N, C-alpha and C positions, 0 to 999 in steps of 0.2 A: 483256443486262442492262438494267435500267431505271436510267438515270443522270441526274444533274444536276450543275451547277457551282455551288458555294455559298461564301459567306463565313460562317464560324462567329462567334458573338459572343465578346467577351472574357469571361473568367470574372467579372470585376468587374460588368459589365453584366448578365450572366445571373443573378448573385447578387442584384442589385438588383431585377430583374424578377421573380424567384422570390417576392419579397414582396408582389406585387400581389394584390388581392382576387381570389378564384376562386369566384364564386357558383355554387352547385349548381342545376342545372335538368334535367328530364328530357331526355335526348338530347344534352346539352351535354358534350363531352369536351375537357378541357384538355390541351394538349401538355406533354410533359415538358421541363424546362429542358435536359437533356442532348441534346435533339433540335432546339433553337432554332438557326436559321440563316436567312440571306437567300439565296434562290435567284436567281442571276444569270442562269442559262440552264438550262431544262429540255431535256434531250436525248431522253428517252424510251428506247426500246430502241436501244442503240448498243454498238459494240465498244469496250471500255476502252482497247485499244492505239491505236486511231485517235484517240480523244479525247485521250489522253496526248500523242500525236505533235502534235496541233493546238495543245494548250495549251503545249507546250514552246516554241512559236513566239509565244506571247502577249507583246505589247509593251504593258505597262500599268504605271502607277506606283501606289504605295500611295494610299489614299483614307481619309478620315475619314467614318464613318457616324454619323448623328445620328438618334436615336430621338424620336418624339413628334409632336405635343404630347399627344395622348390616344389611348387605344384606341378603335378604330372598327370598323365592319363593312366587309368586302370581299365584295361580293355580298350575299346575304341571310343567310348561315349561317356565315361565317368571321370570327372576332374577330382583329384584327391590331393591331400597333403599326406605324405608318408608319416607314419608314427612308429618310432623304434622304442625298445625297452619293455615291451609287454608280452614278449614271446612266452616266457616262463609263466606269467599269470594266465595267459590264454590256455596254455597246456594244462594248468591246474584246473581251470574252469571246465575244459573238455573232459578231463579225467573224472571230475566230480559229477558231471551230467551225462556221461556216456550212455546210460540206459534210459535217458529221458529225451522225448521229442525225436526229431529226425536224427539219423546217424551222423556223427561228426564228419566233416569234410575230410577227404583223404589228403588234400594238398596242405602244404605248410601254411601257417598263419602269416598273413600279410597285413600288419597293422596300418590302418589308414582312416582317414577322416574324409568323408565324401562332402565335397563342396558344391558340385554341380552335376547334373545329368543332361544329356543331349539326345534328341531324337535323330539328329543327323551329325555331320562332321563337326567336331569341336573346333572353334576358331583359334588360330595360333595364340592370340592374346590371353587366352584363358589358362594356358599352362606356361610354366617356366618362371612364375612369380616367386621370388624368394620368400620362404616362410621360416620362422624360427620360434622357438619357445619350448618350455618344459612345464610339466605339471605333475604333482604327486597323485598317484592313484591309490587311495587308501580304502576304497570301497568299490564293489561292483553292484550292478543294479539288474534286477529282472525287469524287462521292459516289454510292454505290450505294443504291437505295431498294427495300425489300421490304415488301409488305403482309402483316401477321400479324393473327391474331384480336384481339390486344390493341392493334393500331395499327401505324403505320409504324415500320420499323427502318431506320436509316441507318448506312452503313459507309463511312468515308473510304478510298478506294483510292489516292489520290495527292495530294500538295500541291505547289503552284507558287508560288514566291516572286515578289513583284512588285518592280519597280524595277531 
């Protein structure tokens, strides 16, 4: 199964973000609010049982995630809201799952929430929108990802309380 470890947004923050402008442009696809999450570790093809066993040993405390200050590009075709405050949590997740799934990425963790993906240039109105908000991350989730014609579908397989 294609898996990742994530922190889901609080309902309050997701509701606030759902009110952001979503300019239409050819090839620009906005993600659905029920899919919004912060990926702490992408595992790729992995055995859910092995990941669950690794995350059962996770030693991490709750963290406060801070959004903002504005929407921006990640690469050339992904519109994101930056998310700060989860670096230590992501490092703990990586350490706990180091022997499971794909090897952890070499680059530093860049906390973000994907808002849109584009097949071509992103229109200027899609970035630079002020975003703010914070939420407590007191659990991480093991999530299955499937690619469907209408976009990605995510299913939470297990939850792990922090602290």
